[in-house]
N, C-alpha and C positions, 0 to 999 in steps of 0.2 A: 709432734705436740703431745701425743699420748704418752711417750716415754718421759717427757718433762713433767706431765701431770702426775704420773705414777711416782716420780721422784719427790715431788712436792707433798704428795699424800704420805709417803713414807717418812719424810723428814718432819712432818707434822706430828708424828708420834714421839718425837724427842721432847724432853722437858729440861728446863734450866734448874738444876738442883743446887742446894747449898754448897755441895762439893765443888761445883763449877765456879761458884762465887769465890770460894776460898782459893781455888787454883788461879783464877783470874787476878784476884787481889795480890797474891804472892808473886805472880809473874810481873805485874805492873810495878810493884815495889822493887823487885829484883832488877828490872831494867832501869828504874829510877836511880837506884844506888850505883849501878855501873856507870851511868853518865855523870853522876855527882862526883864519883871518885876520879873519873877520867879528866874532868874539868879542873880538878884540884891542882894539877901540875901547872896549868896556866896561871891560876891565882897565886900559886906558891912562888912564881918567878918574882913576885914583889915582896916576899918575906925576908929574903936575905940579898945582900949586894953580890952580884956575880957578873963576870964577863960574858960576851956573846957565846963563847964555846960552852960554858957551863949552863947558860940559858937553853941552848939547843939540847944539851944532855937532859935537862929536866923535862923539856917538852917531849923529847923522844922516849923518856922514861915511861910515860903513860902507855903508848902503844907497844913498847918493848915487853913490859911485864904483862900487859894484857894478852899478847899473843903467846907468851910462855904459859900463862894460865889456860888459854884456849887449847894449846897443844897437849897439855896434861889432862884437862878435864874432858875433852872430846872422847878419846878412847876409854877414859875412866868411867864415864857415864854409860858407855856401851857395855862395860864389864861389870860394874858394881850397881848400876841402876841410876835413874834420874834423881830420885829422892835422897839417896845416900850422898850423892855428889853435892846436892843443895846444902845438906847439913855441914859438910866439910867447908864449903865456901863461906857459910855464915859464921863459923867459928873463926876463920881467918879474918873476916871482916871486923869482928870484935877486937881481936888482938891489934890489928893495924890502926883502928880508929883511936883506941886508948893511947897507943904509942905516939900517934901523930899529935895528939893534944899536948904532949910534953916534948915535942921535937923543937929544940932551940937552935939547931945548926943545920947546915946544908946536908951533911951526911945522914943525920937522923931523919930528915925529911925524905931523903931518897929511900932509906931502909923501910920505913913504915908505909910510904906510898907504894913501894914494890909489893909488900905483903897484901895490901888492899887491892892493888891492880891485878895481881895474880888471881886473887879470889874473884874479882869482877869479871875477868876473862872467862873463867870457868862457869860463873853464874849465868852470864848472858848466853853463852853457847848452849848450856843445858836447857835454858828456857826455850830457845829456838828449836831445840830438839823435842822437848817434852810437850810444848803447847799444841803442836799439830797432832800429837798422839792422844792427848787426854780431853781436849775440848770437844763439845758436840759437833757433829758434822756440819749442821746448818750454820754454825757460828765460827767455824774453824778460821776462815780468813779474817773475819771481822775482829775476833778476839786477838789474833796475832798482831794485826796492825795497831789496834788500840793499846796492846801491851808495849809494842815498840814505841808508841807515842809517850810512854813513860820515860823514855830516854830524854825527850825534849823537856818533860816536866822536871826531871832530875837536874838538867843543866840550868833550867830557869830558877829552880830553888837555890842552887849554888850561887848563881849570879845575884839573886836578891839578898841572900845572907851575906855575901861578900860586900855588896854595896852598902848595906845598912850597918855593917860592923867595921868598915874600913876606917872610919873617923876615930875609932876608939883605940887604934894601934894594932900592930901585927899579932901580939899574944892573944888579945881579945878576939880578933877575927879568926885566928886559927882554932881557938877554943870553941867558938860558936859553930864553926864548920863541923868540928868533931862531935859536938853535942847533938846537933841536928841529925847527923848521920846515925848516931847511936839510938836516938828516939825512933827513927824510921826502921832501923834494924830490929828493935824490940817488937814492933808491930809485925814485921816480916816473919820473925821467929814464931810468933803466936799463930799467924795465918798458916804457916807450913805444918803446924801440928794437926791441921784438919785436911791435909791433902794426901791423896793416894800415890802409890807407885804407878807408873805407866803400865796399863794392862797389856798394851801392844808389846812393850819391852819384855815383860814377864813371859808372854807367849812365845816371843822370838827366842827366848832362852829355854823353852820347853817346860817352864814352871807353871803348869796349869792349876795345880793345887793352890798356890799362893794367889794366882790370878783370880780364881773363883772366890777366894776369901776377901780380896780387895773389892771385887764387884759387889759382893753381898754387903760389905761394910759401908761402902761409900756411894753406891749407885742403886743397888737393888737389881735382882736378876732380870725382871721384866723391862726396866728402863734400859739396861745395857743391851738387851736384845733389840730394843727399838733403835738404839744407836747403830748397832751392827747392821740392822735392816736398812737404815737410812743410807749408810755408806755403800752397802751392796746395791741398793736401788740406783744410786747416783752412778756407780760404775757400770751397771747394766744399761742405763740410759745412754751413756757414752758409747758403749760397745754397740748398741742397737743403731746408733746414728753413724756408725763406722768411722767415728772421729778419734777413737782411741789410738794412741801411738806411744812409742817409747823413744825419747830423745837420746841420741848417741852420747856415750859418756864424755867424749871429747867436747861436744857442744855444751853439755851441762857444765863442765869444768870451765870452758872458755867464758861462757856467759856469766856464770856466777862469780868467777875470779875477777874479771874485768870490771863488772859493776860493783863488786865489793871493794876493789881497790879505789875506784873513782869515788864511791860514796864515802869511804874513809878519808882519802887524801884530799879530795875536792872540798868536802865539808871541813875537814880538820885544818887545812891551810888557811881558809878564810875565817874560821871561827876561833881556833886555838893558837895559830901561829902569827897571823897578820897583826894582831894587837901587840903582843910582846916585841915583835920584830920591827914594826913601823909606827904603831900608835900606842905606846905603853900606857898612857893615861886612859885609853878607851877599851882596854882589854875586857873588863867586866861588862861594860856597856855593849860591846860587840857580842859577847857570849849571851847576854840577855836578849838582845834583838834577834839573834839567830834562833835561839831556843824557844822564845815566845812565839815567833812566826811559825816555827815547826810545830809547837804544841797546838796552836789554834788550827792550823791546816791539817793536823794529824787526825782530826775527827772525820776526815773522809773515810777512815777505817770502818765506819758504820755501814758503808756500802761495798765493802771489800768482797763480800760473797756474791754480789750481783755483777760487778764489773770485771772486765778482762784484765788479768794480771799482765799479759803481754802488752796490751795497749798502755796501761798505766806506767809500765817500765819505760816504754818508748817516750811517752810524754814527759816523764820525770827527767830522764837523762838528756833528751833532746832539748827540753826547756832550759836545763842547767847549762848545757853547752852554749846555747845562743845568748843566754843572759850573761854568762861569763865573757862571751865575745864582746858584748856591749861594754862591759866593765873594763876589759883590756884596752879597747879602743878609746875609752873616755877617761883614762887614768888621770890625766891632768885636771880635768874638770871636777871629778869627785874628790880628788886629793885636796882641793882648795875649798870644798864645800861639805861641811859635816852633814847637812841635811840631805844633799844628793847622795852622799856616801851611804847613809843608812837607808834611804829609799831603795837604792840599787841592791843593797844587802838583803832587804826584805823580799824584793822581787825574786832574787836568786834563790833564797831559802824556801820560797813557796814551791818551786820546782824541785829543789834538792830534796825536800821532805817527801814529795810524791814518789820520787825515785827511791829514796832511802827506805820508806815503809814497804814499798813493793819488793825491793831487792832483799831486804832482811827477811821478809816472809818467804820469798822464793827459795833462798839458799838453804832453808831448813826443811823444805817439803819435797824436793826432787830426788831424795836418796832413799834406799831401802831401810827398813826399820833397824835391822841388825847393825848397820854401819852409819846410821843417820848422824849420830854424835861425832863420829870420826871424820866423815866427809864435810860436815858443816864446819868442824874445827879446821880442816885443811884449807877450805876456801877463805875463812876468816884469817887464818895464820898468814897466808900468802898476801891477801889484800891489805891487811893492816901492817904487815911486815914491810911491804913496799912503801907504805905511807911514811914509815920511819926514815927511809932513804930520802924522801922528798923534803923532810925537815932540814936535813943537812945540805942537800943540793941547793935549796933556796936561801940558805943562811946568809949569803952575801949578795943576794939579788937586789937590784933596784926595785922600786914599787911597780914599775911597768913590767920588768922582767918577771916579777912574782905573779902578776896578773896573767901574762901570756903563758907562763908555765902551768898555772891553774887551768887555763883553757885547754892545754894539751892533755891534762889529766882527765877532764870531762870528755874529751874526744875519745879516749880509751873506753870510758864507760858507755858512751853513746854507741860505739861500735859493738860492744857486747849486747846492748839492748836491741840493736838492729838485728843481730844474729839470732837472738832468741825470738824476736817477733817473726822472723822468716821461718826458722826451723824448729823452734821450741814447742813444748807442750803447753796447752792452756791449763793452768793450774787454778785459775779463778772461776767465776761464774758457776759456783756450786760443784766444782769437780771434787771427787773424793780423794783422800790421801793416797789410795791405791793407784788411782789414775795419775795423780801428780808425780808420784815416785816411780811410775812405770811398773810397779809390782802387779798391776792388774793384767798386763800384757806379757808378763814374764813366763 
């Protein structure tokens, strides 16, 4: 208990600064825009007439260009810095959004969506990398989960804009979607002007001079010392309790990749693919139900620094697996009842969101600073890349076959959650980033 008390005393010295507010705002908006762009592919399936094969191409276009952006931006953020990468992604956002507003053909939609999705992949990956590095220790888990909840908000805004503008025709709907995006992008650009480069990244590159300049400009020397003391106290408390450990690389990769795949494919199949494939008139409504449920339940992030990340991961993926089991066994019933369908979808997404928030937080915190961007990108590249395969695999499935395939996907994620629960490191409950990444025991 003494070690816990000393940790609390140390973290009490941290203060929430305007810099933290700007960082948090920029990260939430970045996540929001990533989800907004990703969901555009589903809405765009109704913009032009197309056969099933081209519909699948458009749906897979989103994760395909997302992972290409992830693959490029991960190593790039480790090499050029987190903030520089953000400015590159924002520039591409602007180009893509303006082009999309004037896309009157299938090919142009693909081109400008690709530009925006490429940027979105890099944006989200860099946020997952940077947030753990720049937010105050006592708010690290909380802010990360609330930032990820911006993904739900982005999907929700897209669904609302799409539903409200649908009656005015495709050109109007497409224009409103692009204009809304550009407005949010403008706010994001303003917020980013007030954010620093990651001090941890600068120090990992040996650039102490610039690190000190960033500290003085954005935090103040005394405040930053308090933050370093808080992280050091948390690490020392873990060491004193003999609980510190370093998860093997194989376990880290297995747990993060399996849960990343299930989170992307399990959510994606039920939210982005199910509508266009089986219920075309309900696509926007399905997106809205899933993201609204996720957004409301996402406020569990306020307790992320108190709760066990290992337990939340198990609850999220276990709950998603068993909820999907019910869905698979009751396909005939909910296929004939819209009310039952949306009830089951909401229950499923409550668990999906718990797992998703936890998994997205976990996969950015268990790697060393020098390679955090690269390893986070690797996990997301593999997980989302496999989701692309599931779109084509389920292309001709019956509704029942689609549901049971989704069950198998969640089974993979549940296996990863069980493995991490048994052998993984506790990265929640106030653990420092050094403890979470294993650098404290290196």
